[in-house]
Backbone as CSV, one residue per row, in Angstrom:
resi,resn,N_x,N_y,N_z,CA_x,CA_y,CA_z,C_x,C_y,C_z
1,MET,37.631,81.243,68.001,36.515,80.740,68.784,37.048,80.025,70.018
2,PHE,36.438,80.251,71.142,36.829,79.618,72.390,36.112,78.288,72.563
3,ASP,36.781,77.332,73.186,36.162,76.058,73.550,35.464,76.283,74.882
4,LEU,34.150,76.282,74.887,33.383,76.604,76.085,33.266,75.444,77.059
5,ASP,33.704,74.255,76.644,33.700,73.066,77.496,34.981,72.286,77.200
6,SER,36.104,72.760,77.747,37.413,72.233,77.362,37.628,70.769,77.704
7,ASP,36.870,70.226,78.657,37.025,68.803,78.977,35.905,67.946,78.400
8,ASN,35.001,68.586,77.648,33.911,67.880,76.960,33.053,67.012,77.873
9,ASP,32.805,67.497,79.097,31.981,66.731,80.035,30.537,67.208,80.077
10,GLY,30.198,68.175,79.222,28.836,68.679,79.169,28.553,69.817,80.128
11,ILE,29.523,70.169,80.958,29.373,71.286,81.899,30.264,72.418,81.398
12,PRO,29.697,73.584,81.089,30.518,74.684,80.583,31.637,75.052,81.569
13,ASP,32.805,75.370,81.036,33.938,75.766,81.878,33.559,76.885,82.837
14,SER,32.725,77.811,82.389,32.343,78.933,83.236,31.639,78.470,84.509
15,GLN,30.874,77.390,84.427,30.209,76.860,85.623,31.189,76.101,86.513
16,GLU,32.193,75.485,85.923,33.146,74.697,86.699,34.213,75.560,87.364
17,ILE,34.538,76.700,86.780,35.677,77.469,87.270,35.314,78.742,88.030
18,LEU,34.229,79.414,87.662,33.914,80.698,88.278,33.287,80.551,89.659
19,LEU,33.762,81.346,90.593,33.192,81.379,91.941,32.281,82.587,92.119
20,VAL,32.193,83.418,91.095,31.353,84.614,91.107,30.575,84.679,89.799
21,THR,29.567,85.514,89.768,28.801,85.742,88.550,29.421,86.898,87.778
22,LEU,29.636,86.698,86.483,30.160,87.783,85.662,29.131,88.904,85.598
23,ILE,29.621,90.148,85.556,28.706,91.287,85.597,28.533,91.961,84.238
24,GLY,29.329,91.563,83.260,29.171,92.120,81.917,29.811,93.476,81.714
25,ALA,30.702,93.865,82.603,31.389,95.151,82.476,32.892,94.918,82.376
26,VAL,33.525,95.669,81.487,34.978,95.627,81.321,35.453,97.070,81.336
27,SER,35.707,97.597,82.528,35.970,99.030,82.660,37.335,99.460,82.141
28,ASP,38.308,98.551,82.066,39.638,98.958,81.609,39.972,98.505,80.192
29,GLY,39.023,97.876,79.498,39.207,97.514,78.101,40.129,96.339,77.835
30,ASP,40.443,95.551,78.866,41.364,94.423,78.655,40.670,93.122,78.274
31,GLY,39.336,93.138,78.214,38.581,91.952,77.820,38.147,91.068,78.963
32,LEU,38.643,91.324,80.169,38.247,90.537,81.339,37.090,91.212,82.061
33,ASP,36.069,90.449,82.345,34.928,90.965,83.093,35.424,91.493,84.444
34,ASP,34.894,92.648,84.849,35.313,93.274,86.103,35.103,92.384,87.331
35,ALA,34.193,91.429,87.251,33.945,90.541,88.392,35.148,89.655,88.704
36,ILE,35.998,89.401,87.696,37.173,88.544,87.914,38.483,89.263,87.611
37,ASP,38.432,90.460,87.072,39.620,91.222,86.691,40.328,91.749,87.935
38,VAL,41.577,91.339,88.121,42.322,91.743,89.309,42.498,93.258,89.374
39,ASP,42.506,93.939,88.229,42.606,95.404,88.242,41.368,96.040,88.867
40,ALA,40.220,95.394,88.713,38.967,95.910,89.267,38.750,95.446,90.701
41,THR,39.178,94.204,91.019,38.907,93.655,92.349,39.977,94.013,93.369
42,GLY,41.195,94.288,92.890,42.288,94.595,93.803,42.824,93.375,94.521
43,GLY,42.509,92.195,94.021,42.933,90.953,94.658,44.334,90.524,94.274
44,THR,44.583,89.233,94.341,45.888,88.647,94.045,45.842,87.911,92.712
45,ASP,46.889,88.060,91.937,47.017,87.392,90.645,48.404,86.759,90.564
46,SER,48.586,85.629,91.229,49.911,85.021,91.346,50.466,84.498,90.026
47,ASN,49.605,84.129,89.077,50.108,83.611,87.800,50.101,84.673,86.692
48,ARG,49.769,85.897,87.037,49.825,87.057,86.153,48.985,86.906,84.882
49,ASP,47.806,86.268,85.017,46.915,86.134,83.865,45.821,87.203,83.846
50,GLY,45.847,88.105,84.842,44.868,89.173,84.905,43.622,88.834,85.690
51,VAL,43.483,87.557,86.091,42.296,87.094,86.811,42.599,87.016,88.306
52,ASP,41.698,87.554,89.114,41.817,87.492,90.569,41.722,86.032,90.995
53,ASP,42.786,85.512,91.592,42.859,84.096,91.964,41.742,83.650,92.904
54,ALA,41.241,84.562,93.732,40.184,84.218,94.685,38.807,84.113,94.026
55,ARG,38.698,84.500,92.758,37.409,84.512,92.071,37.177,83.291,91.190
56,ILE,38.191,82.404,91.109,38.064,81.217,90.268,38.427,79.960,91.055
57,ASN,37.943,78.842,90.583,38.190,77.554,91.229,39.123,76.736,90.347
58,LEU,40.341,76.540,90.803,41.305,75.739,90.052,41.535,74.391,90.726
59,ALA,40.521,73.926,91.435,40.637,72.656,92.155,40.953,71.501,91.213
60,ASP,41.716,70.561,91.719,42.023,69.315,91.019,41.559,68.193,91.941
61,THR,40.258,67.952,91.937,39.623,67.047,92.892,40.242,65.658,92.904
62,ASP,40.564,65.119,91.724,41.116,63.761,91.693,42.645,63.739,91.678
63,ARG,43.261,64.903,91.803,44.711,65.046,91.911,45.482,64.379,90.774
64,ASP,44.979,64.547,89.563,45.671,63.975,88.414,46.473,65.018,87.638
65,GLY,46.572,66.223,88.191,47.343,67.271,87.561,46.561,68.189,86.641
66,LEU,45.276,67.886,86.435,44.415,68.722,85.602,43.363,69.392,86.472
67,PRO,43.201,70.719,86.327,42.117,71.361,87.060,40.779,70.759,86.622
68,ASP,39.803,70.702,87.512,38.517,70.082,87.218,37.869,70.597,85.940
69,TYR,38.031,71.893,85.662,37.380,72.425,84.464,37.999,71.900,83.169
70,ARG,39.158,71.258,83.233,39.791,70.666,82.054,39.777,69.142,82.096
71,ASP,39.239,68.575,83.160,39.299,67.136,83.404,37.969,66.472,83.097
72,ALA,37.990,65.512,82.195,36.737,64.843,81.775,36.226,63.828,82.786
73,ASP,37.064,63.394,83.720,36.590,62.364,84.663,36.221,62.881,86.012
């Protein structure tokens, strides 16, 4: 089971991290929605996690070393 709110702030991780709306399609069978899958978007995946880096928000607004979607404050 996935933790849908990893920082327990009441805001689902999907709302904090996604810059696009998921489309519900996984054309290559890897489990990643085509809206964020670098194989489908042709974008950049610098950390090699399969997700197009331009489609997610990894901001660390308070600069404490934790991305906002994992940060409770």
